C-alpha positions as CSV (number, residue, x, y, z in Angstrom):
1,L,26.7,-77.9,22.1
2,Q,25.2,-81.2,23.4
3,G,26.3,-80.2,26.9
4,V,24.7,-76.8,26.6
5,V,21.3,-78.1,25.5
6,S,21.4,-80.7,28.3
7,L,22.2,-78.0,30.9
8,V,19.4,-75.8,29.6
9,V,16.9,-78.7,30.0
10,E,18.1,-79.4,33.5
11,Y,18.1,-75.8,34.7
12,M,14.8,-74.7,33.0
13,H,13.0,-78.0,33.9
14,S,11.9,-78.3,30.2
15,D,11.3,-81.4,28.2
16,S,13.5,-80.5,25.3
17,C,16.1,-78.1,24.0
18,L,17.1,-77.8,20.3
19,L,20.0,-75.7,18.9
20,Y,20.1,-74.6,15.3
21,L,23.1,-72.9,13.7
22,L,23.2,-71.0,10.4
23,Q,25.1,-72.8,7.7
24,D,24.9,-71.7,4.1
25,N,21.9,-69.5,4.7
26,E,19.9,-72.4,6.4
27,L,19.3,-73.1,10.0
28,V,20.6,-76.6,10.7
29,L,19.7,-78.7,13.8
30,C,23.1,-79.1,15.5
31,A,22.2,-80.3,19.0
32,S,19.3,-81.8,21.0
33,N,19.1,-83.2,24.5
34,N,17.1,-86.0,23.0
35,P,18.3,-86.4,19.4
36,Q,16.2,-88.5,17.1
37,T,17.9,-90.8,14.6
38,G,18.9,-88.8,11.5
39,T,17.7,-85.4,12.6
40,I,21.0,-83.8,13.7
41,G,22.4,-82.1,10.6
42,S,19.5,-83.0,8.4
43,V,16.6,-80.9,9.8
44,R,17.0,-77.6,8.0
45,L,15.0,-74.4,7.8
46,K,15.3,-71.3,5.7
47,L,15.4,-67.9,7.5
48,G,11.8,-67.0,8.1
49,E,10.6,-70.6,7.8
50,G,8.7,-71.9,10.8
51,L,8.8,-70.5,14.3
52,T,12.6,-71.0,14.5
53,G,13.3,-69.4,11.2
54,W,11.1,-66.4,12.2
55,V,13.1,-66.0,15.4
56,A,16.4,-66.0,13.4
57,R,15.1,-63.6,10.7
58,E,13.6,-61.1,13.2
59,R,16.3,-61.6,15.8
60,R,13.6,-61.5,18.5
61,L,12.5,-64.0,21.2
62,L,9.3,-65.9,20.9
63,S,7.3,-67.3,23.8
64,I,4.2,-69.4,23.3
65,S,2.7,-70.9,26.4
66,R,0.2,-73.4,24.8
67,E,-0.6,-74.9,21.4
68,A,2.6,-73.7,19.7
69,F,1.8,-76.0,16.9
70,S,-1.3,-73.9,16.1
71,D,0.7,-70.7,15.4
72,S,0.5,-69.7,11.7
73,R,4.3,-69.6,11.4
74,F,4.6,-73.2,12.7
75,K,6.3,-75.8,10.3
76,L,5.8,-79.4,11.2
77,F,8.7,-81.9,11.1
78,T,7.4,-85.4,11.7
79,D,10.9,-86.5,12.8
80,L,10.8,-84.2,15.8
81,P,8.5,-85.2,18.7
82,E,9.0,-81.6,20.0
83,D,6.6,-80.4,17.3
84,T,3.7,-81.9,19.3
85,Y,4.6,-80.1,22.5
86,E,2.5,-77.3,23.9
87,A,4.9,-74.6,25.1
88,F,7.7,-73.1,23.1
89,L,10.4,-70.5,24.0
90,S,13.0,-69.5,21.4
91,V,15.8,-66.9,21.3
92,P,18.2,-66.0,18.6
93,V,21.9,-66.8,19.0
94,V,23.5,-63.6,17.9
95,T,27.1,-62.4,17.3
96,A,28.1,-58.9,16.0
97,G,24.4,-58.1,15.5
98,K,23.8,-61.1,13.2
99,A,21.7,-64.1,14.0
100,I,23.9,-67.2,13.7
101,G,21.5,-69.6,15.2
102,V,18.5,-70.2,17.4
103,I,18.0,-72.0,20.7
104,N,14.5,-73.5,21.4
105,V,13.1,-74.8,24.7
106,H,10.0,-77.0,24.6
107,H,7.5,-78.2,27.3
108,R,5.1,-81.0,26.7
109,E,2.4,-79.4,28.8
110,K,1.2,-75.8,28.8
111,H,3.8,-73.6,30.4
112,T,4.0,-69.8,30.9
113,H,7.6,-68.6,30.5
114,G,8.5,-66.3,33.3
115,A,10.8,-63.3,33.0
116,E,13.6,-65.2,34.7
117,E,13.4,-68.1,32.2
118,I,13.3,-65.7,29.3
119,S,16.3,-63.8,30.7
120,I,18.3,-66.9,31.3
121,L,17.7,-68.2,27.8
122,Q,18.5,-64.8,26.3
123,F,21.8,-64.8,28.3
124,I,22.7,-68.3,27.1
125,G,21.9,-67.3,23.5
126,E,24.2,-64.2,23.9
127,Q,27.0,-66.2,25.5
128,M,26.8,-68.9,22.8
129,G,26.8,-66.3,20.1
130,T,29.9,-64.8,21.5
131,A,31.7,-68.1,21.9
132,I,30.7,-69.4,18.4
133,G,31.5,-66.0,16.9
134,K,35.0,-66.1,18.5
135,S,35.5,-69.7,17.2
136,L,34.5,-68.6,13.7
137,L,36.9,-65.7,13.8
138,E,39.7,-68.1,15.0
139,E,38.9,-70.5,12.1
140,E,39.0,-67.6,9.6
141,N,42.3,-66.3,11.2
142,A,43.9,-69.8,10.8
143,R,42.7,-70.0,7.2
144,L,44.1,-66.5,6.4
145,S,47.4,-67.4,8.1
146,E,47.7,-70.6,6.0
147,E,46.9,-68.5,2.8
148,A,49.6,-66.0,3.8
149,A,52.1,-68.7,4.4
150,E,51.4,-70.2,1.0
151,V,51.7,-66.8,-0.7
152,K,55.1,-66.4,1.1
153,R,56.3,-69.8,-0.1
154,Q,55.2,-69.0,-3.7
155,L,57.1,-65.7,-3.4
156,E,60.2,-67.4,-2.2
157,T,60.0,-69.9,-5.0
158,R,59.6,-67.1,-7.5
159,K,62.6,-65.3,-6.1
160,V,64.7,-68.5,-6.5
161,V,63.4,-68.9,-10.1
162,E,64.2,-65.3,-10.9
163,R,67.8,-65.7,-9.5
164,A,68.3,-68.8,-11.5
165,K,67.1,-67.0,-14.7
166,G,69.5,-64.2,-14.0
167,I,72.4,-66.7,-13.6
168,L,71.5,-68.5,-16.8
169,Q,71.3,-65.2,-18.7
């Protein structure tokens, strides 16, 4: 994830990129090209909270070219210097029609986000959603396989116990 946000900053000539992922119904800051001490994993937003939470809840992009901090949906995090930046572009990270995160791009100065920038960030959000969704499915599959193996072991043990009971009777 760190590599993706660094690549976004480099390609889009932005000053910052933050990636939030949904965990236990909260958006959690998971990656930043310039992580501040103690922010990764601790900066959290509810769906609908702040600009980022709004993007996740609505599953819509948001582009603000200046004074993003003046938007009525804005929520200030004093730990994040990006909260003082002028321009803000945000897209949801979506898989199977559900928002599982948000990727934000920040510019210190006023910046109008062109159609190409918006398309690129949307594409990155879609690709990340697909990759993360696949990873989550693989984790769930591994967990279910472990559960099935445990049930099979328990069944085999029960069969042995039942045979032993039969012999003793």
